[in-house]
VEXDREN-2710 file (C-alpha; in Angstrom, 1 decimal):
% VEXDREN-2710
k/r/px/py/pz
1/MET/-21.5/13.7/-25.1
2/THR/-23.6/17.1/-25.4
3/ASP/-21.6/19.9/-27.5
4/ASP/-22.8/23.8/-27.4
5/LEU/-22.7/25.7/-30.6
6/SER/-22.2/28.7/-28.9
7/THR/-18.4/28.2/-27.4
8/HIS/-16.7/25.3/-26.8
9/PRO/-15.0/24.3/-22.9
10/ARG/-11.7/26.2/-22.3
11/THR/-12.4/29.3/-24.2
12/THR/-13.4/32.6/-23.6
13/PRO/-17.3/33.6/-24.3
14/ALA/-17.4/35.7/-27.6
15/THR/-18.8/38.5/-25.9
16/PRO/-17.7/42.1/-24.8
17/THR/-18.7/41.7/-21.9
18/ALA/-17.6/38.4/-20.3
19/PRO/-14.6/38.4/-17.8
20/ALA/-11.7/38.2/-18.3
21/PRO/-9.9/35.2/-18.6
22/GLN/-8.5/33.3/-15.3
23/SER/-4.8/32.6/-16.4
24/VAL/-6.3/29.3/-17.8
25/PRO/-4.7/28.0/-20.3
26/GLN/-7.6/28.1/-23.6
27/SER/-7.3/24.7/-25.3
28/VAL/-7.6/24.9/-29.0
29/PRO/-10.0/21.9/-29.7
30/GLN/-13.7/22.0/-30.0
31/SER/-16.8/20.1/-30.4
32/VAL/-17.1/21.3/-33.6
33/PRO/-16.5/23.7/-36.2
34/ARG/-17.2/27.4/-35.9
35/SER/-18.5/29.8/-38.5
36/ALA/-16.3/32.7/-39.5
37/GLY/-19.3/34.8/-39.5
38/GLN/-22.7/34.5/-38.3
39/ASP/-25.1/31.8/-38.7
40/PRO/-28.6/33.2/-38.7
41/ARG/-29.8/29.3/-37.5
42/MET/-27.6/28.9/-34.8
43/PRO/-26.6/32.2/-33.1
44/ARG/-24.1/32.1/-30.4
45/LEU/-25.7/32.3/-27.2
46/ALA/-22.9/34.3/-25.3
47/GLU/-23.6/37.2/-27.6
48/LEU/-27.6/36.8/-27.2
49/PRO/-28.3/40.3/-24.9
50/SER/-31.7/39.7/-24.5
51/PHE/-31.2/35.5/-24.0
52/ALA/-27.8/36.9/-21.2
53/ALA/-30.1/39.1/-19.4
54/PHE/-33.0/35.6/-19.4
55/MET/-30.5/33.2/-18.4
56/ALA/-29.2/35.8/-15.4
57/GLU/-32.4/35.6/-13.5
58/GLY/-34.9/32.8/-11.5
59/TRP/-32.2/30.4/-10.0
60/ASP/-31.9/29.0/-6.4
61/VAL/-28.7/28.7/-5.1
62/PRO/-27.5/24.8/-5.4
63/ASP/-25.3/23.1/-3.2
64/ARG/-22.0/25.1/-3.3
65/ALA/-19.9/23.0/-0.1
66/ALA/-16.1/22.5/-0.7
67/ARG/-15.5/18.6/-0.1
68/THR/-13.0/17.7/1.1
69/VAL/-11.7/14.7/3.4
70/PRO/-11.9/15.2/6.9
71/GLY/-8.3/16.1/8.2
72/ALA/-7.3/16.5/5.2
73/ALA/-6.9/20.0/5.9
74/ASP/-5.2/20.3/8.8
75/ALA/-2.8/17.6/7.8
76/ALA/-1.4/20.0/4.5
77/ALA/-0.6/22.5/7.0
78/HIS/1.6/20.6/8.7
79/HIS/2.6/19.5/5.7
80/ARG/3.4/23.0/4.5
81/VAL/5.5/23.7/7.9
82/ARG/7.8/20.9/6.9
83/LEU/8.2/22.5/3.7
84/SER/8.7/26.0/4.6
85/ALA/11.4/24.5/7.1
86/ALA/13.1/22.7/4.6
87/HIS/13.4/25.7/1.9
88/PRO/13.4/29.2/4.5
89/GLY/13.5/32.2/2.9
90/GLN/12.8/30.3/-0.6
91/PRO/9.6/31.3/-2.8
92/VAL/7.6/28.3/-4.1
93/VAL/4.6/27.8/-5.9
94/VAL/3.0/24.4/-6.6
95/ALA/0.5/23.9/-9.2
96/ALA/-2.9/21.3/-9.4
97/GLY/-2.5/21.0/-13.1
98/GLU/-5.5/20.3/-15.5
99/ALA/-7.1/17.4/-17.1
100/PRO/-5.3/16.0/-20.4
101/VAL/-7.1/15.8/-23.2
102/ARG/-8.3/12.5/-24.7
103/SER/-9.6/14.2/-28.1
104/ASN/-11.1/17.1/-29.0
105/ASP/-12.5/19.0/-26.1
106/THR/-13.0/15.6/-24.3
107/ARG/-10.8/15.3/-20.8
108/TYR/-10.3/12.3/-19.3
109/ASP/-10.8/12.6/-15.1
110/PHE/-9.4/15.6/-13.6
111/ARG/-6.9/14.1/-10.6
112/PRO/-4.4/16.9/-8.3
113/ASP/-0.5/17.3/-9.0
114/SER/0.2/15.4/-6.0
115/ASP/2.8/17.0/-4.5
116/PHE/-0.2/20.1/-5.0
117/ALA/-2.6/18.0/-3.0
118/TRP/-0.3/17.1/-0.3
119/LEU/0.4/20.9/0.5
120/THR/-3.5/21.6/0.3
121/GLY/-6.0/19.2/0.8
122/CYS/-7.6/20.7/-2.7
123/GLY/-8.2/18.8/-5.7
124/VAL/-9.5/21.8/-7.9
125/GLU/-7.8/21.9/-11.6
126/HIS/-5.8/24.7/-12.1
127/GLY/-4.6/25.7/-8.5
128/VAL/-1.6/27.5/-7.6
129/LEU/-0.5/27.5/-4.2
130/VAL/2.0/29.9/-3.0
131/MET/4.5/30.1/-0.1
132/ARG/6.0/33.2/0.3
133/PRO/9.0/33.8/2.6
134/VAL/8.2/35.9/6.4
135/PRO/10.0/36.1/9.0
136/GLY/9.7/32.5/10.4
137/GLY/8.6/30.7/7.8
138/HIS/5.9/31.2/4.5
139/GLU/3.0/32.9/3.9
140/ALA/1.2/30.3/1.7
141/THR/-2.1/31.7/-0.1
142/LEU/-3.7/29.1/-3.3
143/HIS/-5.3/30.9/-6.5
144/LEU/-8.5/28.9/-7.4
145/PRO/-10.6/29.3/-10.7
146/GLU/-13.9/31.6/-9.6
147/PRO/-17.2/29.9/-10.6
148/ALA/-19.3/31.2/-13.2
149/ARG/-22.5/32.0/-11.7
150/PRO/-26.1/33.3/-13.0
151/GLY/-25.3/37.2/-14.0
152/ASP/-22.1/36.3/-15.7
153/PRO/-21.9/34.7/-19.0
154/ARG/-20.1/32.0/-18.5
155/PHE/-22.6/30.6/-16.5
156/PHE/-24.1/28.9/-19.4
157/ALA/-20.8/29.4/-21.8
158/ASP/-18.5/28.6/-20.3
159/ALA/-18.1/24.4/-20.4
160/ALA/-15.5/24.7/-17.5
161/TYR/-16.6/26.7/-15.0
162/GLY/-20.2/27.4/-15.7
163/GLU/-22.0/26.1/-13.2
164/LEU/-24.9/25.4/-15.7
165/TRP/-22.2/23.0/-17.4
166/VAL/-20.5/21.8/-14.0
167/GLY/-23.1/22.0/-11.4
168/GLY/-23.2/24.1/-8.3
169/ALA/-18.9/25.2/-7.6
170/PRO/-17.5/26.4/-4.3
171/GLY/-16.4/29.6/-4.5
172/LEU/-13.2/31.3/-2.6
173/ASP/-14.9/31.8/0.4
174/ASP/-15.9/28.5/0.8
175/TRP/-12.8/26.7/0.3
176/ARG/-10.9/29.6/2.3
177/ASP/-13.0/28.3/5.0
178/ALA/-12.9/24.7/4.4
179/LEU/-8.9/24.5/4.1
180/GLY/-7.8/27.8/6.3
181/LEU/-6.2/28.7/4.0
182/GLU/-6.3/32.4/2.3
183/VAL/-8.0/31.8/-1.0
184/ARG/-7.1/34.3/-3.6
185/PRO/-8.4/34.6/-7.3
186/LEU/-6.3/33.0/-10.0
187/GLY/-7.0/36.0/-12.2
188/GLU/-4.3/37.8/-9.0
189/LEU/-1.8/35.5/-10.0
190/ASP/0.3/37.3/-12.4
191/THR/0.1/39.9/-9.7
192/ALA/1.5/37.6/-7.2
193/LEU/4.4/36.0/-9.3
194/ALA/5.7/39.0/-10.5
195/GLY/6.0/39.9/-6.6
196/LEU/8.5/36.8/-6.2
197/ALA/12.2/36.5/-6.3
198/LYS/13.3/33.3/-8.0
199/PRO/10.3/30.7/-6.9
200/LEU/11.2/26.9/-6.9
201/LEU/8.3/25.8/-9.2
202/THR/6.5/21.9/-8.8
203/GLY/3.4/20.8/-10.7
204/PRO/2.3/21.5/-14.2
205/LEU/1.5/25.2/-14.4
206/ASP/0.0/26.5/-17.3
207/PRO/2.7/26.6/-20.1
208/ASP/2.7/30.3/-20.6
209/THR/1.7/31.3/-17.4
210/ALA/5.5/29.9/-16.4
211/HIS/7.3/32.0/-19.9
212/ARG/6.0/34.9/-18.7
213/HIS/7.5/34.5/-15.6
214/GLY/10.9/32.7/-16.3
215/LEU/9.7/29.7/-14.3
216/GLY/10.9/26.1/-15.0
217/VAL/10.2/23.1/-12.8
218/SER/12.5/23.0/-9.9
219/ALA/14.5/19.0/-9.8
220/GLU/15.7/20.2/-6.3
221/LEU/11.8/21.5/-4.9
222/GLY/10.7/18.0/-6.1
223/ARG/13.9/16.1/-4.5
224/THR/12.7/17.6/-1.8
225/LEU/8.6/17.3/-1.7
226/SER/9.9/13.7/-2.2
227/GLU/12.3/13.0/0.1
228/LEU/9.5/14.9/3.2
229/ARG/6.6/12.6/1.7
230/MET/8.5/9.3/2.6
231/ILE/8.0/9.8/6.3
232/LYS/3.6/9.3/7.0
233/ASP/1.6/10.9/9.3
234/ALA/-0.7/9.7/11.7
235/TRP/-3.0/10.9/9.3
236/GLU/-2.1/9.9/6.2
237/ILE/-1.1/6.4/7.7
238/ASP/-4.9/6.0/8.4
239/GLN/-5.8/7.1/4.8
240/LEU/-3.5/3.8/3.8
241/ARG/-5.1/1.7/5.6
242/GLN/-8.6/3.0/4.4
243/ALA/-7.6/2.7/0.9
244/VAL/-6.1/-1.0/1.5
245/ASP/-9.1/-2.1/3.5
246/ARG/-10.8/-0.9/0.4
247/THR/-8.5/-2.9/-1.6
248/VAL/-9.1/-5.9/0.0
249/GLU/-13.3/-5.6/0.1
250/GLY/-12.6/-4.8/-3.8
251/PHE/-10.7/-7.7/-4.2
252/ALA/-13.5/-10.2/-2.7
253/ALA/-15.9/-8.7/-5.2
254/VAL/-13.3/-9.3/-7.8
255/VAL/-13.2/-13.5/-6.8
256/ARG/-16.9/-13.9/-6.7
257/GLU/-17.4/-12.6/-10.6
258/PHE/-14.8/-16.0/-11.3
259/PRO/-17.5/-17.7/-12.7
260/ALA/-19.2/-14.7/-14.6
261/ALA/-15.7/-14.1/-16.3
262/VAL/-14.6/-17.9/-17.2
263/ALA/-18.4/-17.9/-18.4
264/GLY/-17.5/-15.5/-21.1
265/GLY/-16.7/-12.2/-19.2
266/GLY/-13.2/-13.0/-19.2
267/GLU/-10.6/-10.3/-17.5
268/ARG/-12.1/-6.8/-18.8
269/TRP/-15.1/-8.5/-16.4
270/LEU/-12.6/-8.3/-13.1
271/GLN/-10.9/-5.2/-13.9
272/GLY/-14.6/-3.7/-15.1
273/THR/-15.3/-5.6/-11.2
274/PHE/-12.7/-3.3/-8.9
275/ASP/-13.1/-0.6/-11.1
276/ARG/-16.4/-0.5/-10.4
277/TYR/-15.9/-0.9/-6.8
278/ALA/-12.7/1.4/-6.4
279/ARG/-14.8/4.1/-8.1
280/THR/-17.8/3.6/-5.3
281/HIS/-16.0/3.5/-2.4
282/GLY/-13.3/5.4/-2.8
283/ASN/-12.0/8.1/-6.1
284/GLY/-10.9/5.1/-8.4
285/PRO/-8.3/2.6/-9.4
286/GLY/-4.8/4.1/-7.7
287/TYR/-3.6/3.0/-11.5
288/ALA/-4.2/0.5/-14.6
289/SER/-6.1/-2.1/-12.7
290/ILE/-3.7/-5.5/-13.8
291/VAL/-5.9/-8.8/-14.4
292/GLY/-4.1/-11.3/-15.9
293/SER/-5.1/-15.3/-16.5
294/GLY/-3.0/-18.2/-17.2
295/GLY/0.3/-16.8/-19.4
296/HIS/-0.9/-13.2/-19.4
297/ALA/-0.1/-12.9/-15.6
298/ALA/3.4/-13.2/-16.5
299/THR/3.3/-10.1/-18.5
300/LEU/4.4/-7.2/-15.7
301/HIS/1.8/-4.6/-16.5
302/TRP/-0.6/-6.9/-18.2
303/VAL/-3.5/-3.6/-18.7
304/ARG/-4.6/-4.4/-21.9
305/CYS/-7.3/-7.2/-19.6
306/ASP/-8.2/-8.8/-23.4
307/GLY/-8.4/-11.8/-22.7
308/ALA/-10.3/-14.6/-20.9
309/VAL/-10.5/-16.5/-17.5
310/ALA/-9.4/-20.2/-18.1
311/GLU/-10.8/-22.0/-15.5
312/ASP/-7.4/-24.6/-15.3
313/LYS/-4.9/-21.4/-15.0
314/PRO/-4.1/-18.8/-11.7
315/VAL/-5.1/-15.1/-11.9
316/LEU/-3.0/-12.6/-11.2
317/LEU/-4.7/-9.7/-9.6
318/ASP/-2.7/-6.5/-9.2
319/LEU/-5.0/-3.7/-7.7
320/GLY/-5.9/-0.8/-5.5
321/VAL/-8.1/1.7/-4.1
322/GLU/-7.8/5.6/-4.0
323/THR/-9.4/7.4/-1.6
324/ASN/-10.8/10.6/-1.7
325/SER/-7.7/12.0/-0.5
326/TYR/-5.8/10.5/-3.4
327/TYR/-3.9/7.4/-1.2
328/THR/-3.4/4.3/-2.8
329/ALA/-3.2/1.2/-2.1
330/ASP/-1.2/-1.6/-3.8
331/VAL/-1.9/-5.1/-3.0
332/THR/-1.4/-8.3/-5.4
333/ARG/-2.9/-12.1/-5.1
334/THR/-2.7/-14.5/-7.5
335/PHE/-5.8/-16.8/-7.0
336/PRO/-7.0/-20.4/-9.2
337/ALA/-9.7/-19.4/-11.4
338/SER/-11.1/-23.1/-10.7
339/GLY/-10.4/-22.3/-6.7
340/ARG/-7.7/-25.4/-6.5
341/PHE/-3.6/-24.6/-7.8
342/SER/-2.5/-27.5/-10.0
343/PRO/0.7/-29.1/-8.4
344/ALA/2.1/-27.3/-10.4
345/GLN/0.8/-23.8/-10.0
346/ARG/0.8/-24.8/-6.4
347/ALA/4.7/-25.2/-6.4
348/VAL/5.7/-21.3/-8.2
349/HIS/3.0/-19.9/-5.5
350/ASP/5.1/-21.5/-2.5
351/LEU/8.1/-20.5/-4.1
352/VAL/7.1/-17.2/-4.4
353/GLU/5.5/-17.3/-1.1
354/ARG/8.7/-18.1/0.8
355/ALA/10.2/-15.3/-1.0
356/HIS/7.9/-13.1/0.0
357/ARG/7.7/-14.1/3.9
358/ALA/11.7/-13.8/3.6
359/GLY/11.5/-9.8/2.1
360/LEU/8.9/-9.4/4.8
361/ALA/11.0/-10.0/8.2
362/ALA/13.7/-8.1/6.4
363/VAL/11.3/-4.7/6.7
364/ARG/12.4/-3.2/10.1
365/PRO/14.0/0.1/10.8
366/GLY/17.2/0.8/10.9
367/ARG/17.7/-2.3/8.1
368/ASP/18.8/-0.6/4.8
369/PHE/16.0/-0.9/2.1
370/ALA/17.3/-2.7/0.0
371/ASP/17.4/-5.8/2.5
372/PHE/14.1/-6.9/1.4
373/HIS/14.8/-7.1/-2.0
374/THR/18.1/-8.9/-1.2
375/ALA/16.4/-11.5/1.3
376/ALA/13.6/-12.5/-1.4
377/MET/16.3/-12.5/-4.2
378/GLU/18.3/-15.1/-2.5
379/VAL/15.1/-18.1/-1.9
380/VAL/13.9/-16.7/-5.4
381/ALA/17.7/-17.7/-7.0
382/ARG/18.3/-21.3/-4.5
383/GLY/14.6/-22.4/-5.5
384/LEU/15.0/-21.8/-9.1
385/ALA/18.7/-23.6/-8.6
386/ASP/16.9/-26.3/-7.1
387/TRP/14.8/-27.0/-10.3
388/GLY/17.6/-27.4/-12.1
389/LEU/16.1/-23.7/-14.1
390/LEU/19.9/-21.6/-13.3
391/PRO/22.7/-22.1/-16.1
392/VAL/25.5/-21.2/-12.9
393/SER/25.4/-21.7/-9.4
394/VAL/23.5/-19.8/-6.5
395/ASP/26.7/-17.7/-5.8
396/GLU/27.6/-16.9/-9.3
397/ALA/23.4/-15.8/-10.4
398/LEU/23.6/-14.1/-6.8
399/SER/26.5/-12.1/-7.7
400/PRO/26.8/-8.9/-9.5
401/GLN/28.0/-10.1/-12.9
402/GLY/25.5/-13.3/-12.9
403/GLN/21.3/-12.4/-11.5
404/HIS/20.5/-15.3/-14.2
405/HIS/17.6/-15.6/-11.7
406/ARG/16.4/-12.6/-12.8
407/ARG/15.0/-13.6/-16.0
408/TYR/12.6/-14.6/-14.3
409/LEU/11.7/-11.9/-12.2
410/VAL/13.7/-8.5/-13.8
411/CYS/11.8/-6.2/-12.2
412/GLY/12.4/-4.7/-8.4
413/ILE/10.4/-6.2/-5.6
414/GLY/9.2/-3.1/-3.3
415/HIS/8.6/0.6/-3.5
416/HIS/7.5/3.5/-1.6
417/LEU/3.4/4.1/-1.7
418/GLY/1.3/6.9/-0.3
419/LEU/-0.1/10.0/-2.9
420/ASP/1.5/7.8/-5.7
421/VAL/1.5/3.9/-6.2
422/HIS/5.4/4.8/-7.2
423/ASP/6.1/7.1/-4.6
424/CYS/8.7/9.5/-3.7
425/ALA/10.3/8.5/-7.2
426/ARG/11.6/12.1/-7.8
427/ALA/14.0/11.5/-4.2
428/ASP/17.8/11.7/-5.0
429/TYR/18.7/7.6/-4.5
430/ALA/20.8/7.7/-1.0
431/ALA/17.2/8.9/0.7
432/TYR/15.6/6.2/-1.6
433/GLN/17.6/2.6/-2.8
434/GLY/20.8/4.0/-0.9
435/ALA/18.9/4.5/3.1
436/ARG/17.7/2.7/6.0
437/MET/14.4/2.2/6.2
438/THR/12.5/5.1/9.1
439/PRO/9.3/4.2/11.2
440/GLY/6.6/6.0/9.3
441/MET/7.6/4.7/5.6
442/VAL/4.6/2.9/4.1
443/LEU/6.5/-0.2/1.5
444/THR/5.7/-2.7/-0.8
445/VAL/6.9/-5.6/-0.4
446/GLU/6.5/-7.8/-3.7
447/PRO/8.3/-11.2/-5.1
448/GLY/6.8/-12.9/-8.1
449/LEU/8.1/-15.3/-10.6
450/TYR/6.8/-14.6/-14.5
451/PHE/7.1/-18.0/-16.4
452/HIS/6.5/-17.1/-20.2
453/GLU/5.0/-19.5/-22.7
454/HIS/7.3/-18.8/-25.1
455/ASP/10.4/-19.6/-22.6
456/ARG/11.8/-22.1/-24.0
457/THR/14.5/-22.4/-20.8
458/LEU/11.2/-23.8/-18.6
459/PRO/9.6/-27.5/-19.1
460/PRO/6.4/-27.3/-20.3
461/GLU/4.8/-27.8/-17.0
462/LEU/6.2/-24.8/-16.0
463/ARG/4.9/-21.8/-18.9
464/GLY/2.7/-20.1/-18.5
465/ILE/2.8/-19.6/-14.9
466/GLY/2.7/-16.4/-13.2
467/VAL/2.7/-15.7/-9.8
468/ARG/3.2/-12.2/-7.4
469/ILE/2.5/-11.7/-3.6
470/GLU/2.0/-8.3/-2.3
471/ASP/1.5/-6.2/0.4
472/ASP/1.3/-3.2/1.9
473/VAL/3.5/-2.4/4.8
474/LEU/4.2/-0.1/7.7
475/VAL/7.7/0.4/9.2
476/THR/7.1/0.7/13.2
477/GLU/9.3/2.0/15.6
478/ASP/9.9/-1.9/16.6
479/GLY/9.5/-3.2/13.4
480/MET/7.0/-3.6/10.5
481/GLU/2.9/-4.0/10.3
482/VAL/1.8/-5.4/7.1
483/LEU/-1.7/-3.3/6.2
484/SER/-2.8/-5.9/3.7
485/ALA/-2.5/-9.0/5.9
486/GLU/-6.6/-9.9/5.4
487/LEU/-5.7/-11.2/2.3
488/PRO/-3.8/-14.7/3.3
489/LEU/-0.1/-16.0/2.1
490/ASP/-0.1/-19.1/1.1
491/ALA/-2.1/-21.3/-1.8
492/ALA/-4.2/-22.8/1.3
493/GLY/-4.6/-20.0/2.4
494/LEU/-6.3/-17.8/-0.8
495/GLU/-8.2/-21.3/-1.6
496/ARG/-10.0/-21.7/1.9
497/TRP/-10.3/-17.4/1.4
498/MET/-12.2/-18.2/-2.1
499/ALA/-14.6/-21.1/-1.2
500/ARG/-15.7/-18.5/1.9
END
């Protein structure tokens, strides 16, 4: 990581000729301390007129193409029409946000707010979409920070926007052409917001800007967007198909690395294999990849991935590639590291498979969202009762006052999927768990059994076995489609798939 003694990221260069800030939050942390006065051994480059003049000359034009995913702009325009119809006459403001700080002046990778991406097809940090009511709908304007090019002191002095730091950057006209959307400088945002009457806000808007205009995040707008995003259009479904296909390929890449993981690479070797694949063939992992060998597979969100991979233990892989359009898959399979399940491991996997198939069979348009949950849970409870693991009858365990089988399955077994791995989470309960399944919904079905090594209610042969099976499922007009069907469900099928 390079630092610069003349300035630091996300600050305005210390020069009287520098352009004014663009309503971008100014970060306090910096790469190195700065002197209160001038240090002649390390002069501030932005304050040297001769240096600034020299840096303004002699540059060719770099690649400044505005990179968008094909179809994203048209899909976003359609999404804005749907939002406009849901809030007629109401101004709307949607912010992209900024990358979170990791330490000092270093940040994590930027990923735009999902609602912003859904409405713009754009992934520019600090972008703000303003939808102003007009007769017949809304007029949309996207406010973006302007890149700093040769001739602007920020070109070399601003690590956030200077092209010398970040590379060739599209201009506002480039984004206007790519998105089919009016694009204005971020510096005009204050004026635009001042002309709105009680706008609804969502997304992480710069706190200073929000305070100046008396804006707070609107739960109503967040709920509307979550509920609109529940029904995917054809373009979104295609993006999810691509995410799932890349994820299945990523599973194959990981399984090929089992010998290296057993030999010493461990869980992190497998996690790194998938994450590298996701960054090569998409935007990256859609969430923290879960890789759990042996007893770690029973920990629901084992993202530490710091254990060994034992040859005689199953490995639970919960993985998803996020596409460059920010749609993610979410798929889980449990594989025997040796290529063959033991009898006890296979028995657990077979029970989870039966529960999974019962859950899939309950995914149909018009059925209650909770139906696939209850169908899978009934199979789990009966199977555990057959093994003598329930202290009560199956009926009592399944009752609202019982739920004893949930000791081994405390999580839910499905959720909406889309731009977020747990998509549409701000929807109203009645529109989510209390609703009926509708064509265009994309859901996960993911029952499992999690037998912890330190659980004394279990016989020794079951302790330390964790199994989850998760598929991504599209609700269709007459049924459902398993988007991740390329991965087998049954133990024998997984063994054959591994052998291939």
